[in-house]
N, C-alpha and C positions, 0 to 999 in steps of 0.2 A: 155588192160584196164579192160576187164571183169574179168580176172584172178586176177588182183590186187584188184578189188572191192570184189571179193570172199574172198581173203586172209584177207583184212581188216575186212569184216563182220564176218568171223569166229573167228578172234583173239578177236575183241571187243565183239561180241555176246557171246562167250563162257566165256570170263572173267566176263561179267556182269551176266550171268547165275550163275557162281560160287559165286559172291558176293551175289546174291539174295538167293541162296540156303543156304549160311551161315546164313542169317537172318531167313529164313523160317524153315529149317530143322536142323541147326547146323552142316551141312556138311562142310568139308574142314577147320576145326578148328573154325567154327563159334559158336554162342551162342544160336541159335534157337530163337523162338519167345519170350520165357520167358526172356532170358538173354538180347536179343536185346531190348525187350520191357522195361526192367528195365533201360537200358542205355538211351533209348529215353525219358523215364519219367525224368531222371536226366537233360535232355536237355530242359525240359519243354513241351514235346509232350505227352499229356495225353488224353486218355488212351494209355500207351506206347505199349502194344502189338498189338493194332489196327494200330497205325502208323508203327510199325515194319512189320506187315502183308502187308500193302500197299507199303512200300518201298521195301520189298522183292519181292513182285509181279511185281512192276515197273521194278526192276533190272532183275529179272529172265525172266519175260514175255517180257520185252523190248529186253533183250539179245536174247531170242529165236526168236523173230520176226526178229531181225537183222541177226542173223546167218542163218536163213531160207530164208532171202530175201522175207519176207511175209508182206503184207499190207503196202507197201511203207514206209512213214515217221512216221507211228504210233509208232513203236518200238523205233526209234531214239528220238521222242519227250518224250517218257516215260523216257528215259535215261537222257535227258537234264534236265527234271523236278527233278528227284531224285538227280542228281549230283549238281544242283544249290542249293537245300536245304542242301545237305551235306556240300558244300563249306561254306555257310553262317552260319551254325550252329556249325560246328566242326573244319573246316580246315583253314578258313581265318585268324584266329588270330595267326596261327603258321608260316605264311609266305608262299612264293611260293615254294622255294627249301627245305625248312626245313623238317625234318622227320615229317610225318603226315600232311604235308602242302597241299596246294590245287593244286599242279602241276598235279598229276595223274587225278584228277577230271576234270581239264580243258582239258586234253588230250582226255578223254572220251567224253566230250562235243564236242570238235573239230571233233573227229572221227564221232560222231553221226550226227552232222550237215552236215558233208561231205557226209556221206552215204545217208542222207535224200534228199539232193539236187542233188547229182550225180546219184541217183537211185541205185538199188541193182544189176544191171548188168544182163548179159545173163544167168548166173548160179544162178538163184533164182526161188523160187516157184511163185513169181509174174509173171515172164516171162513165166515159164512152163505152168501155167494155164490161162495166159492172164489177170490176175488181174490188174486193173489200179486205184483202190481205193487208195487214198492218195499218188499217184505217181507224179501228176502234180505239178507245182511250186506254184500255188495259195493255194491248200489244204495243201501243206507242210508249207507255210507261216502261215496259220491259226493254224495248229497243233503246230508249234514252238511258236507262240504267246500264245496259250493256255497253253503250257508247262511252259512259263515264268510266265504267270498270276497265274496259279495254284501253282507254287513254291512260289511266293510272298504271296499268300493267306495262304499256309501252314506255312510259316515263321510267319505270323501275328496271327495264332491261338496258338502259343506257350505261355505257362504260366509259369512264373518263379516258381521254387519250393518254397514251404512255408518255411519261416524261423523258425527253431526250437527255442523254448524258454526255 
């Protein structure tokens, strides 16, 4: 079981680090803060570069915490928050299995929730250092609830683009 959790953490964590660094630095074919910020502006998130920064930090930081098995459910909660916002702003209208649909986002959410509640396993920094912060069920429930609430608040601060006259 611990080997399976390590494998899941590494695949999900490294993939999310990649997504985050696309936004933050333009790595792996990404657009960096300026390009991603412009896209976020078109979605109604203003100022776009600030939202891009936090989305990138949520993905890269959450992914790093997951991959390392550090601070329990904090990393998974960050991934859940970012993926929910992505689903409801970009992917939901395209359908589940459609290109650029919300299938992959839902898989990331499922994996993050699984890691949060199953724990990082024996091969984790939490276990190596004896960290128990955010590893019990109740704190995990609080963090997941906070992730959902913050995602909803994020969606409510969107402002439609001004109509050109």
